[in-house]
OpenMM code with the backbone's topology and positions (N, CA, C; nanometers):
from openmm import Vec3, app, unit

residues = "PRO ILE ALA ILE SER GLU PRO GLU ARG GLN GLY PHE ASN PHE ARG GLY GLY LEU SER LEU THR PRO GLU PHE ALA ALA LEU LEU LEU ALA LEU VAL VAL TYR THR GLY ALA PHE ILE ALA GLU ILE VAL ARG ALA GLY ILE ASN ALA VAL ASN LYS GLY GLN TRP GLU ALA SER ARG ALA LEU GLY LEU GLY THR GLY ALA THR LEU ARG MET VAL VAL LEU PRO GLN ALA LEU ARG VAL MET ILE PRO PRO LEU THR SER GLN TYR LEU ASN LEU VAL LYS ASN SER SER LEU ALA ILE ALA VAL GLY TYR PRO ASP LEU PHE ASN VAL SER ARG THR ILE VAL ASN GLN THR GLY ALA GLU VAL GLN GLY ILE LEU LEU VAL MET ALA THR TYR LEU THR PHE SER LEU ILE THR SER LEU PHE MET ASN TRP TYR ASN LYS ARG VAL ALA LEU VAL GLU ARG".split()
positions = [
    Vec3(0.1470, -6.7555, -4.7612),
    Vec3(0.2111, -6.8820, -4.7926),
    Vec3(0.1122, -6.9837, -4.8481),
    Vec3(-0.0118, -6.9789, -4.8017),
    Vec3(-0.1119, -7.0744, -4.8481),
    Vec3(-0.2262, -6.9957, -4.9100),
    Vec3(-0.2630, -7.0332, -5.0311),
    Vec3(-0.3761, -6.9700, -5.0977),
    Vec3(-0.4756, -7.0784, -5.1362),
    Vec3(-0.6001, -7.0605, -5.0966),
    Vec3(-0.7037, -7.1585, -5.1272),
    Vec3(-0.8123, -7.0891, -5.2074),
    Vec3(-0.8461, -7.1472, -5.3205),
    Vec3(-0.9560, -7.0967, -5.4019),
    Vec3(-1.0252, -7.2166, -5.4657),
    Vec3(-1.1360, -7.1912, -5.5284),
    Vec3(-1.2115, -7.2980, -5.5932),
    Vec3(-1.1375, -7.3440, -5.7188),
    Vec3(-1.1009, -7.4722, -5.7270),
    Vec3(-1.0291, -7.5183, -5.8464),
    Vec3(-1.1215, -7.5236, -5.9682),
    Vec3(-1.0678, -7.4835, -6.0832),
    Vec3(-1.1422, -7.4861, -6.2090),
    Vec3(-1.0596, -7.5594, -6.3128),
    Vec3(-1.1261, -7.6395, -6.3929),
    Vec3(-1.0562, -7.7129, -6.4976),
    Vec3(-1.0418, -7.6239, -6.6202),
    Vec3(-0.9173, -7.6151, -6.6693),
    Vec3(-0.8895, -7.5388, -6.7906),
    Vec3(-0.8035, -7.6254, -6.8808),
    Vec3(-0.8643, -7.6843, -6.9797),
    Vec3(-0.7906, -7.7726, -7.0698),
    Vec3(-0.7457, -7.8978, -6.9969),
    Vec3(-0.6154, -7.9257, -7.0017),
    Vec3(-0.5605, -8.0428, -6.9344),
    Vec3(-0.5065, -8.0093, -6.7951),
    Vec3(-0.5361, -7.8911, -6.7462),
    Vec3(-0.4792, -7.8461, -6.6203),
    Vec3(-0.5893, -7.7910, -6.5304),
    Vec3(-0.5566, -7.7678, -6.4063),
    Vec3(-0.6477, -7.7061, -6.3111),
    Vec3(-0.5911, -7.5720, -6.2679),
    Vec3(-0.6793, -7.4754, -6.2511),
    Vec3(-0.6427, -7.3450, -6.1972),
    Vec3(-0.7076, -7.3326, -6.0603),
    Vec3(-0.6343, -7.2744, -5.9664),
    Vec3(-0.6900, -7.2548, -5.8334),
    Vec3(-0.6633, -7.3744, -5.7437),
    Vec3(-0.7406, -7.3843, -5.6380),
    Vec3(-0.7198, -7.4899, -5.5400),
    Vec3(-0.6209, -7.4461, -5.4338),
    Vec3(-0.5518, -7.5412, -5.3767),
    Vec3(-0.4533, -7.5142, -5.2721),
    Vec3(-0.3167, -7.4981, -5.3354),
    Vec3(-0.2494, -7.3883, -5.3038),
    Vec3(-0.1149, -7.3691, -5.3574),
    Vec3(-0.0203, -7.3286, -5.2451),
    Vec3(0.0975, -7.3878, -5.2455),
    Vec3(0.2022, -7.3577, -5.1485),
    Vec3(0.3219, -7.3010, -5.2225),
    Vec3(0.3866, -7.2041, -5.1615),
    Vec3(0.5106, -7.1552, -5.2207),
    Vec3(0.6182, -7.2615, -5.2001),
    Vec3(0.7157, -7.2702, -5.2888),
    Vec3(0.8216, -7.3714, -5.2724),
    Vec3(0.8993, -7.3553, -5.1417),
    Vec3(0.9188, -7.2317, -5.0981),
    Vec3(0.9915, -7.2091, -4.9728),
    Vec3(0.9137, -7.2631, -4.8539),
    Vec3(0.7816, -7.2364, -4.8528),
    Vec3(0.6989, -7.2843, -4.7427),
    Vec3(0.6913, -7.4362, -4.7434),
    Vec3(0.6803, -7.4961, -4.8620),
    Vec3(0.6761, -7.6421, -4.8710),
    Vec3(0.8064, -7.7033, -4.8206),
    Vec3(0.9208, -7.6434, -4.8557),
    Vec3(1.0502, -7.6940, -4.8086),
    Vec3(1.0617, -7.6804, -4.6574),
    Vec3(1.0187, -7.5666, -4.6049),
    Vec3(1.0224, -7.5448, -4.4602),
    Vec3(0.9328, -7.6448, -4.3881),
    Vec3(0.8119, -7.6621, -4.4377),
    Vec3(0.7175, -7.7542, -4.3762),
    Vec3(0.7702, -7.8969, -4.3789),
    Vec3(0.8214, -7.9400, -4.4922),
    Vec3(0.8751, -8.0757, -4.5040),
    Vec3(0.9929, -8.0968, -4.4098),
    Vec3(1.0834, -8.0008, -4.4041),
    Vec3(1.2010, -8.0147, -4.3176),
    Vec3(1.1614, -8.0209, -4.1707),
    Vec3(1.0719, -7.9331, -4.1278),
    Vec3(1.0307, -7.9339, -3.9876),
    Vec3(0.9529, -8.0601, -3.9522),
    Vec3(0.8687, -8.1069, -4.0432),
    Vec3(0.7910, -8.2285, -4.0165),
    Vec3(0.8821, -8.3497, -4.0050),
    Vec3(0.9753, -8.3654, -4.0972),
    Vec3(1.0647, -8.4817, -4.0939),
    Vec3(1.1565, -8.4759, -3.9721),
    Vec3(1.2165, -8.3611, -3.9461),
    Vec3(1.3108, -8.3475, -3.8349),
    Vec3(1.2409, -8.3690, -3.7006),
    Vec3(1.1298, -8.2984, -3.6793),
    Vec3(1.0604, -8.3086, -3.5515),
    Vec3(0.9877, -8.4417, -3.5389),
    Vec3(0.9346, -8.4913, -3.6497),
    Vec3(0.8635, -8.6190, -3.6470),
    Vec3(0.9512, -8.7345, -3.6034),
    Vec3(1.0774, -8.7330, -3.6425),
    Vec3(1.1693, -8.8396, -3.6018),
    Vec3(1.1893, -8.8393, -3.4508),
    Vec3(1.2070, -8.7227, -3.3924),
    Vec3(1.2253, -8.7145, -3.2474),
    Vec3(1.0982, -8.7541, -3.1726),
    Vec3(0.9839, -8.7073, -3.2208),
    Vec3(0.8579, -8.7392, -3.1535),
    Vec3(0.8269, -8.8881, -3.1652),
    Vec3(0.8566, -8.9484, -3.2798),
    Vec3(0.8355, -9.0925, -3.2949),
    Vec3(0.9204, -9.1708, -3.1957),
    Vec3(1.0430, -9.1284, -3.1744),
    Vec3(1.1302, -9.1959, -3.0780),
    Vec3(1.0787, -9.1780, -2.9352),
    Vec3(1.0260, -9.0609, -2.9037),
    Vec3(0.9700, -9.0367, -2.7703),
    Vec3(0.8487, -9.1261, -2.7468),
    Vec3(0.7614, -9.1369, -2.8465),
    Vec3(0.6427, -9.2217, -2.8336),
    Vec3(0.6830, -9.3684, -2.8218),
    Vec3(0.7793, -9.4125, -2.9020),
    Vec3(0.8259, -9.5511, -2.8942),
    Vec3(0.8814, -9.5821, -2.7561),
    Vec3(0.9635, -9.4920, -2.7037),
    Vec3(1.0218, -9.5131, -2.5712),
    Vec3(0.9137, -9.5127, -2.4633),
    Vec3(0.8140, -9.4264, -2.4769),
    Vec3(0.7054, -9.4225, -2.3790),
    Vec3(0.6251, -9.5506, -2.3774),
    Vec3(0.5956, -9.6049, -2.4948),
    Vec3(0.5201, -9.7303, -2.5019),
    Vec3(0.6043, -9.8461, -2.4502),
    Vec3(0.7327, -9.8475, -2.4816),
    Vec3(0.8207, -9.9532, -2.4312),
    Vec3(0.8420, -9.9439, -2.2804),
    Vec3(0.8185, -9.8273, -2.2211),
    Vec3(0.8362, -9.8113, -2.0769),
    Vec3(0.7256, -9.8804, -1.9972),
    Vec3(0.6137, -9.9101, -2.0624),
    Vec3(0.5050, -9.9799, -1.9939),
    Vec3(0.5456, -10.1258, -1.9765),
    Vec3(0.5278, -10.1753, -1.8559),
    Vec3(0.5681, -10.3112, -1.8221),
    Vec3(0.4978, -10.4139, -1.9111),
    Vec3(0.5706, -10.5173, -1.9486),
    Vec3(0.5145, -10.6224, -2.0339),
    Vec3(0.3968, -10.6916, -1.9656),
    Vec3(0.3984, -10.6956, -1.8338),
    Vec3(0.2885, -10.7569, -1.7592),
    Vec3(0.1561, -10.6858, -1.7803),
    Vec3(0.1605, -10.5559, -1.8072),
    Vec3(0.0378, -10.4807, -1.8351),
    Vec3(-0.0264, -10.5280, -1.9653),
    Vec3(0.0576, -10.5521, -2.0657),
    Vec3(0.0082, -10.6045, -2.1932),
    Vec3(-0.0543, -10.7422, -2.1717),
    Vec3(0.0177, -10.8285, -2.0992),
    Vec3(-0.0298, -10.9652, -2.0770),
    Vec3(-0.1583, -10.9671, -1.9955),
    Vec3(-0.1689, -10.8803, -1.8956),
    Vec3(-0.2899, -10.8742, -1.8138),
    Vec3(-0.4100, -10.8298, -1.8967),
    Vec3(-0.3894, -10.7335, -1.9853),
    Vec3(-0.5015, -10.6887, -2.0688),
    Vec3(-0.5425, -10.7967, -2.1679),
    Vec3(-0.4457, -10.8731, -2.2185),
    Vec3(-0.4789, -10.9866, -2.3060),
    Vec3(-0.5578, -11.0922, -2.2289),
    Vec3(-0.5181, -11.1155, -2.1024),
    Vec3(-0.5877, -11.2147, -2.0201),
    Vec3(-0.7318, -11.1724, -1.9927),
    Vec3(-0.7561, -11.0426, -1.9894),
    Vec3(-0.8920, -10.9922, -1.9696),
    Vec3(-0.9737, -10.9944, -2.0980),
    Vec3(-0.9098, -11.0278, -2.2098),
    Vec3(-0.9803, -11.0375, -2.3366),
    Vec3(-0.9856, -10.9087, -2.4160),
    Vec3(-0.9032, -10.8125, -2.3816),
    Vec3(-0.9003, -10.6868, -2.4571),
    Vec3(-0.8230, -10.7059, -2.5870),
    Vec3(-0.8685, -10.6422, -2.6922),
    Vec3(-0.7974, -10.6451, -2.8193),
    Vec3(-0.6796, -10.5493, -2.8171),
    Vec3(-0.6071, -10.5451, -2.9283),
    Vec3(-0.4889, -10.4591, -2.9352),
    Vec3(-0.5255, -10.3115, -2.9222),
    Vec3(-0.6297, -10.2686, -2.9928),
    Vec3(-0.6709, -10.1281, -2.9867),
    Vec3(-0.7181, -10.0882, -2.8479),
    Vec3(-0.7995, -10.1739, -2.7861),
    Vec3(-0.8488, -10.1442, -2.6514),
    Vec3(-0.7348, -10.1460, -2.5504),
    Vec3(-0.6398, -10.2365, -2.5683),
    Vec3(-0.5237, -10.2422, -2.4787),
    Vec3(-0.4446, -10.1127, -2.4869),
    Vec3(-0.4188, -10.0663, -2.6079),
    Vec3(-0.3446, -9.9411, -2.6236),
    Vec3(-0.4209, -9.8235, -2.5643),
    Vec3(-0.5496, -9.8156, -2.5944),
    Vec3(-0.6289, -9.7005, -2.5539),
    Vec3(-0.6545, -9.6958, -2.4033),
    Vec3(-0.6817, -9.8107, -2.3409),
    Vec3(-0.7237, -9.8096, -2.2008),
    Vec3(-0.6140, -9.8464, -2.1015),
    Vec3(-0.5088, -9.9144, -2.1461),
    Vec3(-0.4068, -9.9610, -2.0521),
    Vec3(-0.2714, -9.8960, -2.0791),
    Vec3(-0.2235, -9.9065, -2.2021),
    Vec3(-0.0854, -9.8682, -2.2315),
    Vec3(-0.0685, -9.7171, -2.2432),
    Vec3(-0.1485, -9.6516, -2.3261),
    Vec3(-0.1289, -9.5079, -2.3489),
    Vec3(-0.1469, -9.4215, -2.2238),
    Vec3(-0.2457, -9.4493, -2.1365),
    Vec3(-0.2521, -9.3673, -2.0145),
    Vec3(-0.1252, -9.3761, -1.9297),
    Vec3(-0.0608, -9.4922, -1.9270),
    Vec3(0.0640, -9.5055, -1.8515),
    Vec3(0.1817, -9.4464, -1.9284),
    Vec3(0.1811, -9.4643, -2.0594),
    Vec3(0.2922, -9.4146, -2.1410),
    Vec3(0.2937, -9.2620, -2.1463),
    Vec3(0.1767, -9.1992, -2.1428),
    Vec3(0.1710, -9.0526, -2.1487),
    Vec3(0.2449, -8.9888, -2.0323),
    Vec3(0.2440, -9.0545, -1.9176),
    Vec3(0.3144, -8.9995, -1.8010),
    Vec3(0.4641, -8.9910, -1.8255),
    Vec3(0.5151, -9.0816, -1.9078),
    Vec3(0.6579, -9.0826, -1.9403),
    Vec3(0.6868, -8.9906, -2.0589),
    Vec3(0.5913, -8.9801, -2.1515),
    Vec3(0.6154, -8.9091, -2.2771),
    Vec3(0.6002, -8.7574, -2.2681),
    Vec3(0.5162, -8.7065, -2.1797),
    Vec3(0.4827, -8.5637, -2.1803),
    Vec3(0.6035, -8.4725, -2.1577),
    Vec3(0.6908, -8.4959, -2.0575),
    Vec3(0.8038, -8.4028, -2.0402),
    Vec3(0.8958, -8.3917, -2.1623),
    Vec3(0.9397, -8.5030, -2.2258),
    Vec3(1.0222, -8.4834, -2.3450),
    Vec3(0.9440, -8.4273, -2.4635),
    Vec3(0.8138, -8.4554, -2.4717),
    Vec3(0.7337, -8.3957, -2.5789),
    Vec3(0.7261, -8.2443, -2.5626),
    Vec3(0.7192, -8.1979, -2.4385),
    Vec3(0.7189, -8.0534, -2.4141),
    Vec3(0.8452, -7.9900, -2.4698),
    Vec3(0.9582, -8.0511, -2.4405),
    Vec3(1.0851, -7.9981, -2.4920),
    Vec3(1.0878, -7.9998, -2.6440),
    Vec3(1.0354, -8.1054, -2.7035),
    Vec3(1.0391, -8.1160, -2.8489),
    Vec3(0.9476, -8.0133, -2.9144),
    Vec3(0.8310, -7.9880, -2.8565),
    Vec3(0.7417, -7.8865, -2.9126),
    Vec3(0.8024, -7.7464, -2.9000),
    Vec3(0.8710, -7.7206, -2.7891),
    Vec3(0.9400, -7.5918, -2.7753),
    Vec3(1.0524, -7.5799, -2.8780),
    Vec3(1.1235, -7.6895, -2.9038),
    Vec3(1.2267, -7.6884, -3.0084),
    Vec3(1.1656, -7.6612, -3.1449),
    Vec3(1.0473, -7.7148, -3.1708),
    Vec3(0.9808, -7.6911, -3.2989),
    Vec3(0.9507, -7.5426, -3.3170),
    Vec3(0.9033, -7.4776, -3.2124),
    Vec3(0.8749, -7.3336, -3.2208),
    Vec3(1.0031, -7.2570, -3.2513),
    Vec3(1.1112, -7.2925, -3.1829),
    Vec3(1.2380, -7.2218, -3.2038),
    Vec3(1.2991, -7.2547, -3.3399),
    Vec3(1.2865, -7.3800, -3.3840),
    Vec3(1.3445, -7.4196, -3.5126),
    Vec3(1.2722, -7.3564, -3.6307),
    Vec3(1.1505, -7.3113, -3.6104),
    Vec3(1.0788, -7.2474, -3.7209),
    Vec3(1.1475, -7.1183, -3.7644),
    Vec3(1.2328, -7.0623, -3.6791),
    Vec3(1.3056, -6.9414, -3.7183),
    Vec3(1.4127, -6.9718, -3.8228),
    Vec3(1.4436, -7.0986, -3.8445),
    Vec3(1.5414, -7.1360, -3.9471),
    Vec3(1.4842, -7.1253, -4.0880),
    Vec3(1.3616, -7.0762, -4.0992),
    Vec3(1.2993, -7.0590, -4.2301),
    Vec3(1.3791, -6.9645, -4.3179),
    Vec3(1.4554, -6.8785, -4.2549),
    Vec3(1.5358, -6.7825, -4.3309),
    Vec3(1.6371, -6.8551, -4.4191),
    Vec3(1.6753, -6.9775, -4.3804),
    Vec3(1.7737, -7.0539, -4.4577),
    Vec3(1.7205, -7.0932, -4.5951),
    Vec3(1.5887, -7.1098, -4.6082),
    Vec3(1.5318, -7.1458, -4.7380),
    Vec3(1.4668, -7.0259, -4.8061),
    Vec3(1.4844, -6.9086, -4.7495),
    Vec3(1.4333, -6.7878, -4.8134),
    Vec3(1.2880, -6.7584, -4.7846),
    Vec3(1.2301, -6.8242, -4.6847),
    Vec3(1.0908, -6.7964, -4.6509),
    Vec3(1.0857, -6.6766, -4.5562),
    Vec3(1.0029, -6.5777, -4.5843),
    Vec3(1.0001, -6.4574, -4.4999),
    Vec3(0.9270, -6.4813, -4.3676),
    Vec3(0.9974, -6.5369, -4.2711),
    Vec3(0.9374, -6.5625, -4.1407),
    Vec3(0.9384, -6.4351, -4.0563),
    Vec3(0.9027, -6.4494, -3.9313),
    Vec3(0.8938, -6.3345, -3.8409),
    Vec3(1.0258, -6.2595, -3.8295),
    Vec3(1.1353, -6.3321, -3.8168),
    Vec3(1.2656, -6.2677, -3.7994),
    Vec3(1.3047, -6.1880, -3.9237),
    Vec3(1.2801, -6.2449, -4.0404),
    Vec3(1.3136, -6.1771, -4.1655),
    Vec3(1.2274, -6.0519, -4.1840),
    Vec3(1.1000, -6.0614, -4.1530),
    Vec3(1.0107, -5.9463, -4.1655),
    Vec3(1.0513, -5.8370, -4.0672),
    Vec3(1.0891, -5.8763, -3.9449),
    Vec3(1.1314, -5.7750, -3.8474),
    Vec3(1.2602, -5.7063, -3.8914),
    Vec3(1.3484, -5.7800, -3.9575),
    Vec3(1.4720, -5.7187, -4.0072),
    Vec3(1.4401, -5.6137, -4.1144),
    Vec3(1.3430, -5.6428, -4.1992),
    Vec3(1.3016, -5.5457, -4.3005),
    Vec3(1.2431, -5.4209, -4.2348),
    Vec3(1.1600, -5.4414, -4.1337),
    Vec3(1.1001, -5.3273, -4.0634),
    Vec3(1.2076, -5.2438, -3.9949),
    Vec3(1.3056, -5.3111, -3.9329),
    Vec3(1.4149, -5.2394, -3.8660),
    Vec3(1.4942, -5.1580, -3.9674),
    Vec3(1.5204, -5.2141, -4.0844),
    Vec3(1.5953, -5.1420, -4.1874),
    Vec3(1.5190, -5.0206, -4.2383),
    Vec3(1.3864, -5.0292, -4.2441),
    Vec3(1.3075, -4.9180, -4.2950),
    Vec3(1.2831, -4.8103, -4.1905),
    Vec3(1.2725, -4.8496, -4.0629),
    Vec3(1.2391, -4.7514, -3.9593),
    Vec3(1.3582, -4.7089, -3.8755),
    Vec3(1.4599, -4.7926, -3.8669),
    Vec3(1.5759, -4.7611, -3.7849),
    Vec3(1.5564, -4.7905, -3.6374),
    Vec3(1.4473, -4.8565, -3.6016),
    Vec3(1.4184, -4.8879, -3.4609),
    Vec3(1.4673, -5.0294, -3.4306),
    Vec3(1.5995, -5.0432, -3.4124),
    Vec3(1.6585, -5.1757, -3.3939),
    Vec3(1.6145, -5.2412, -3.2638),
    Vec3(1.6224, -5.1671, -3.1552),
    Vec3(1.5913, -5.2241, -3.0238),
    Vec3(1.4454, -5.2688, -3.0174),
    Vec3(1.3554, -5.1853, -3.0672),
    Vec3(1.2141, -5.2199, -3.0640),
    Vec3(1.1849, -5.3419, -3.1517),
    Vec3(1.2510, -5.3511, -3.2661),
    Vec3(1.2308, -5.4655, -3.3542),
    Vec3(1.2761, -5.5954, -3.2909),
    Vec3(1.3949, -5.5940, -3.2302),
    Vec3(1.4458, -5.7143, -3.1647),
    Vec3(1.3598, -5.7500, -3.0440),
    Vec3(1.3156, -5.6488, -2.9680),
    Vec3(1.2280, -5.6754, -2.8534),
    Vec3(1.0958, -5.7373, -2.8976),
    Vec3(1.0439, -5.6936, -3.0113),
    Vec3(0.9200, -5.7498, -3.0632),
    Vec3(0.9384, -5.8964, -3.1019),
    Vec3(1.0492, -5.9282, -3.1667),
    Vec3(1.0774, -6.0679, -3.2025),
    Vec3(1.0928, -6.1523, -3.0766),
    Vec3(1.1672, -6.1007, -2.9793),
    Vec3(1.1864, -6.1739, -2.8539),
    Vec3(1.0534, -6.1969, -2.7833),
    Vec3(0.9693, -6.0953, -2.7791),
    Vec3(0.8395, -6.1081, -2.7126),
    Vec3(0.7502, -6.2095, -2.7836),
    Vec3(0.7568, -6.2114, -2.9163),
    Vec3(0.6749, -6.3060, -2.9918),
    Vec3(0.7178, -6.4493, -2.9653),
    Vec3(0.8481, -6.4775, -2.9742),
    Vec3(0.8955, -6.6133, -2.9474),
    Vec3(0.8731, -6.6516, -2.8017),
    Vec3(0.8889, -6.5575, -2.7100),
    Vec3(0.8630, -6.5854, -2.5692),
    Vec3(0.7160, -6.6197, -2.5480),
    Vec3(0.6264, -6.5467, -2.6138),
    Vec3(0.4835, -6.5739, -2.6012),
    Vec3(0.4497, -6.7128, -2.6527),
    Vec3(0.4996, -6.7484, -2.7718),
    Vec3(0.4742, -6.8822, -2.8257),
    Vec3(0.5296, -6.9903, -2.7339),
    Vec3(0.6498, -6.9694, -2.6821),
    Vec3(0.7120, -7.0686, -2.5946),
    Vec3(0.6355, -7.0826, -2.4637),
    Vec3(0.5930, -6.9703, -2.4058),
    Vec3(0.5192, -6.9770, -2.2802),
    Vec3(0.3831, -7.0420, -2.2972),
    Vec3(0.3141, -7.0121, -2.4064),
    Vec3(0.1838, -7.0742, -2.4308),
    Vec3(0.2001, -7.2246, -2.4471),
    Vec3(0.2994, -7.2669, -2.5253),
    Vec3(0.3251, -7.4099, -2.5434),
    Vec3(0.3605, -7.4754, -2.4111),
    Vec3(0.4473, -7.4128, -2.3351),
    Vec3(0.4905, -7.4681, -2.2071),
    Vec3(0.3752, -7.4748, -2.1071),
    Vec3(0.2939, -7.3702, -2.0995),
    Vec3(0.1800, -7.3709, -2.0077),
    Vec3(0.0817, -7.4818, -2.0412),
    Vec3(0.0507, -7.4983, -2.1699),
    Vec3(-0.0423, -7.6038, -2.2098),
    Vec3(0.0137, -7.7418, -2.1771),
    Vec3(0.1408, -7.7645, -2.2090),
    Vec3(0.1996, -7.8963, -2.1842),
    Vec3(0.2127, -7.9237, -2.0344),
    Vec3(0.2435, -7.8226, -1.9540),
    Vec3(0.2497, -7.8417, -1.8090),
    Vec3(0.1118, -7.8709, -1.7513),
    Vec3(0.0097, -7.8041, -1.8031),
    Vec3(-0.1273, -7.8327, -1.7604),
    Vec3(-0.1628, -7.9771, -1.7935),
    Vec3(-0.1305, -8.0199, -1.9142),
    Vec3(-0.1625, -8.1570, -1.9546),
    Vec3(-0.0809, -8.2579, -1.8742),
    Vec3(0.0430, -8.2262, -1.8428),
    Vec3(0.1264, -8.3145, -1.7616),
    Vec3(0.0657, -8.3327, -1.6228),
    Vec3(0.0153, -8.2251, -1.5639),
    Vec3(-0.0499, -8.2364, -1.4332),
    Vec3(-0.1780, -8.3180, -1.4426),
    Vec3(-0.2451, -8.3082, -1.5544),
    Vec3(-0.3710, -8.3805, -1.5729),
    Vec3(-0.3493, -8.5308, -1.5804),
    Vec3(-0.2407, -8.5747, -1.6439),
    Vec3(-0.2166, -8.7187, -1.6588),
    Vec3(-0.1246, -8.7749, -1.5509),
    Vec3(-0.0745, -8.6903, -1.4619),
    Vec3(0.0178, -8.7377, -1.3584),
    Vec3(-0.0559, -8.8248, -1.2570),
    Vec3(0.0198, -8.9155, -1.1954),
    Vec3(-0.0363, -8.9992, -1.0902),
    Vec3(-0.0659, -8.9148, -0.9674),
    Vec3(-0.1801, -8.9373, -0.9077),
    Vec3(-0.2160, -8.8675, -0.7849),
    Vec3(-0.1762, -8.9572, -0.6687),
    Vec3(-0.0844, -8.9086, -0.5876),
    Vec3(-0.0388, -8.9879, -0.4735),
    Vec3(-0.1160, -8.9483, -0.3496),
    Vec3(-0.1352, -9.0459, -0.2626),
    Vec3(-0.2127, -9.0204, -0.1405),
    Vec3(-0.1266, -8.9700, -0.0306),
] * unit.nanometer
topology = app.Topology()
chain = topology.addChain("A")
for resn in residues:
    res = topology.addResidue(resn, chain)
    for name in ("N", "CA", "C"):
        topology.addAtom(name, app.Element.getBySymbol(name[0]), res)
């Protein structure tokens, strides 16, 4: 899907460099816009969940906007944002299988070709299931680890 080579100037045009297939570009754009909207809303809600008094207290201490976000607001907002972000990242992994709609040969499409050539339907479907399960479990394990890391420790 992505080919990178050294770009060379030829007349009024360039040869080489970074090239994307139209299907991959459409898939990438669709997933970025769709998932980005949900993640932006999750981040907005997480930041709004921090009490206004926290902002005012950091201003009273003389912290700037960047320092306030980095040291006061984001550590508290992450505790609210991580669980829905986990769900959204898992949705992103699953939604990538919709690449077949734009004609991009994703894992599911390639497995269908292999099944048609070999006749091993059950093994092909099991391989696809195992692959998506592996991606989902890795994403979930990482996000759960990070959620435990930023969670409040109660006495």
